[in-house]
Structure formats: C-alpha cells, structure tokens
C-alpha positions, 0 to 999 in steps of 0.5 A: 709810407713806402716799403724799404728802398732796395737801391734798384728803384727810380722815379719816373713815368711808368711808360718809360720803363721796362724790366723789373726787380725779381720778386721785389714788389713795386712801390707806390706812395700811399694816398698819392699816386702822382709819382709812381715808383717802379721797380725797373732797370732798363729805360724804354727808348722814346717812340716818335710817331711816324712822319705820316702821322705827324703830317698826313700828305707831306711830300718834303723831308729835310735833314740837318746836322747840328746848326748846319744847313738843311739838306733835301732828303730822297724818298725811298717809299713810305716814311723811308727817307735818306740824305747825305750830311757832311759826306756821310749817309743818314736815314729815317724810317719806321723800325719794327721794334717794340712798340711798333710804328716808331720813326727812328734815325740811323747813321753811319757807314751804310744805314740801309744795312742793318749790320752796319748802322748806329741808331740815334736816340729820339729826343722829341718832335717840335709840332709847330715846325714838324721837326724831329730831334735825334741825338747821335754819337760818333760811329763809322766816321760819323762825327756825332751830334744832334740831327734834325728831320723836318717834314713839310708839304710843298705842292708841286703843280701847275699854274691856274687857268688864267696863266695860259690865256684868259679869254676862255668861255668853257671848261670841260673835264675828261674822265676815261671817256673821249667825250668831255663833261661840261663844268659849271662855274662856281667862281673865278677859275673854279668849276665843278661837275656832278657825274654818275660813275659806276652807279654812284654820284661824284663831284669833280671840282677844279679851282685855283689855290685850294692847297697852294696859291697860284696852282690849279688843283682838282678835288674829288668828292663823294660818293654822294651823300658823303662829303669825303674828298681828296685834292690833287695837283696837276702833274703836267700842263699843255699850253697849246690851245686848248690848254690842258691840265693833267692829274693822276688820281689814286684808288680809294682817295677818297674812299671808293674812288677808282683812280684814273687820269683826269684832264681839265681843258679851257676852250673858247667858243666863237661868240658875240661879247659886246659892241659900240656904235658911233656916227658923225658928219664930216668928222675928222675922226671917230672913236668907239669906246666900249662899255667894258674893256675887251678880254685879252686874246679876243677878236675885234671887228670894225666896220666903217660906213660912209655915204656919198662924197664930200659936200665940197666935192672933195675925194673920200679918203681911206680911213686909218685904223690903230696899229695891229688892225688889218684893213680887209676891204675897201669898196670902190666907192669907199662906202664900206671899209672893214678892219679885223684883229685877232688875238687882240690885246685888251683895250677899251676903244678904237679910233679911225682917223683921216675921214674928214672928207666924208659926209655921213659916217658910221662906225661899228666896233664888235668884240667877239669871243675867239680862240687865241688861235682863231682867225677869219674863215671866209667872207663875202662882200657886196656893194651897191646892190639894187634898191630893195627892202630885203638885204640878202647876204649871199651864202658862205661855207666854212666846212666843219669848223665851229664858227660865228657868222656876222652880217653887216649891212648898210642902206644909203641914199644920195642926191635924192630926197627920200624921207627918213632913213628907215629901220631894220626889223628882222633877220633870217631864222637862226640869226640874231639882229644884234643892233641897228642905227639910223642916221638922218639926212646930213647937210643942207642938200643936195646932195642928201645923205642918210644911212641905215646900218646894223649887224646880225650874228649867228653861231654855228657849232658845226660850221656849214653854209649859211646866208642871212636876210635882213628886212628893212622898212625902206627900199634903197641901194645897199652894201653887205658884208658877211664874215665867218670866224672860228 
C-alpha cells in the first residue's frame, strides 16, 4: 500500500515531470511499478526531435494552420525554417532548452526576436508523413489553433542522360583535372569509374533514378574497402554537345571525401554501327532494311552503284532518295551516286526509286555513330579508273578533328565477257574491309554487266591524312569514293 496521499501527487510517466514535493518522499505502488507515483508540480514540455533526425536529407518544409492550405517554408540554415500563415509569421527551430535538441514552434509578431514571440505546445509527430503537430494560443494578432509542419525530400535535379540525345557511345567524368576519366557502363544510363584520389580508391557512379525517377544522379562511394556512399543531384545541365551534368559534392559526404565540383559528359565518337546490302537487275526500286532500327541522331550513308546502260538502250535515270537525304555525288556515267543524312531520325529502311532503266544494281546503306553536331568533313570521288587489281582511294585530309573514314569501291565490266565478278581480299593497314558483294553477269548479253562492290572503314581519333588500297582478285575498270565524317 502507498503512503498517505498529500494532495500534491499525480500519476503519469516519470519522464514527463520535473520538480518535487520538498521533504515528502515519492510514492511507489508496492509490488507493482507499472504506474509510478511521482511527487511533482510542473509537467515537462514534450520534446520533439529535430527535423534532421526525423528525416535525414530532407529539403522541403511546409506549414499549415488548422485545416488550411499547406504553405512552403523558407530555410534559414539547418533546422530553422519560416513561413507566413494568414499574413503572420511562424517559425520552427531547434531551441536551447532542456532537454536540448528539441524542435519547437514560435509564432506571433516577430518569432525571430526572442522577446517578441510565443511558443507553441508540441503535441507529437506523425512518423508516416513526417508531420509535426503543435497547439498555439492567440497572441500578437495570432488567431491561435493547431499548426502542422510537414517535411519531405523533393529532389530538384536534371533529367537523365537520354533526355538530351540518345546516340552517345561514351560517358566521361571530370574531377578537378582537365583530362576526363572514362566510365564503364553498368546498365542503361548507369556508369562508374574507380579512381585513386589522395592515395585512396573511390568509386564515382552516375545513374538514372537512384533517388528520384527521371533524374540523373551522382554517387560517391568509398574509400575502398568502405561501402559508405552519398548521392547527389545535378545543379545544372548544359545540353549543347557534349551534354554536361554538373554536381557539387560536400566534404566528408561520404566520410573522407574532399568536396568538389564534378562534371559528367556524354560523347559520341564517329564509329561504324551496322550496314545492309541489297542488289537487283532492272529493278524499279531498291529497299535496304537494317537488322535493327538506327539510333536517333546518328548518320546514314547510302551509296548506289549501277553498271552499264539499259538492255533496251534507254537512258539511266538518277535515283530518288527519301526526304531528308542530300545527294552529294552523281558520276557522269551514273555508275556511282551517293546520299548522306546527318542527325537522322531513327529508321529501319531506306528506299531508292526511279532506277528501272538500270541494269545491274547495288545499294549499300551504312549507319554510323556520329555526334548530333557532326557532318561530312571532306571527300574524294574517282570514276572510271583504268583497269587494276589495286583500287587506291587517294588521300584526303581532315586536320585535327576526330574522324571516321569510309572507302566505297566498285569494279564493273561492260560489253565484254570477263568471267566471274571477283572478290575483294584486303585493305591498307589501319583500315577494316567491312563487307563486299559480287554480282554476276546480268542479262543475256551483250552487253555483259557484272559488279564487285564493297567498303572499308578507318577510325582516326586525331584526324589527319589517309588513303586506302583495296585489293581485288580481278583487273577491271573501277570507281572509288572516300568520305570523312566527324
């Protein structure tokens, strides 16, 4: 049984009270301490932990008076935020009262001035919505009522890599230095690099949507073997080629990291991607359908070869290409016609029309990785070269621009039986003979028409002057076209 009740004792949680009853002892139920009785006179104001404790990394605070609308708060540093509700100021901040670290609410004429504010009574926190609840009374024209403070994390960043252009084939990162570090692809729009910085190995990663859908983030992890990490959102995006995402990183986030500005760039190096070859004899049209759709923004090169004149003696007709393609060459005998399109939209096929008067026909369609700002740098066309088994392109120069060189070649035979059309067997050092095709004699003859066509590629990261020789197993008249893009 407890001691005699002296009128000063109330039941409740021990932590909710302070003060005492002088010399009167605290009372405790015998054999049952589930309901302590404490001699107390003043209740302790409930302490709501800081906003940072409730939701680490939050960046958005909203205030609401009663059932009114939510109003965006303004951050003044740390866990100090202010807003205006009904034309009157309100502020939440950490208060140096006992116990320390309590997130309190102040309201009235000027809550930022200690002598001119009124404190709200903390009620509690809704952990599911990270909403703080306070009760206020009328003061300084303040109407009183319940005030709610809601915190959240809203990621303000920049859209993912594909949002600018999709035909990039390289991603690099800049850290202090002017020379970029290459990144290794992990998944779509996700890349990483491991680098030794100040004697420690750090992993720098960029990916789409790690924190928020549709935003390209940056994660710093390490130093190895630690897996501690911190993820950042870009503060700016420059869409001009090469597209650049910029991030500000903080010192010791993660621990040991030296805060600095980091830039991520997407690049497109001129490279071969795929091709399709089709042929015909007196066909009204030719359609080249690629194995897979092209990538939006890449370049498309089409080369049409035809041999001789019509069996009926008609005139060869210039072929017509789809809209958007520029015809860049037609030889005087119409044997070689070239078409080019840069920053081309994605497609799967290419059709030439208006060619029914030709005899033997061949069409090469080649897709190339090419910057969205890319275009032809220079080219060189040869036609009706003397019969030879070494087809020399001639030299072209691009200066210092990164470039991709393509050499298309055709050997043809007219009016004289000459056996099989032959084969290409090699290319100069540094060049790759990508593909060739042989078309046998067409028509009853004479005239006799057959063709041997193909193309070679060379990537030149520093540009310069280059020529190529394709070796053939036959000796016949030939055409050649070499093109450099970058």
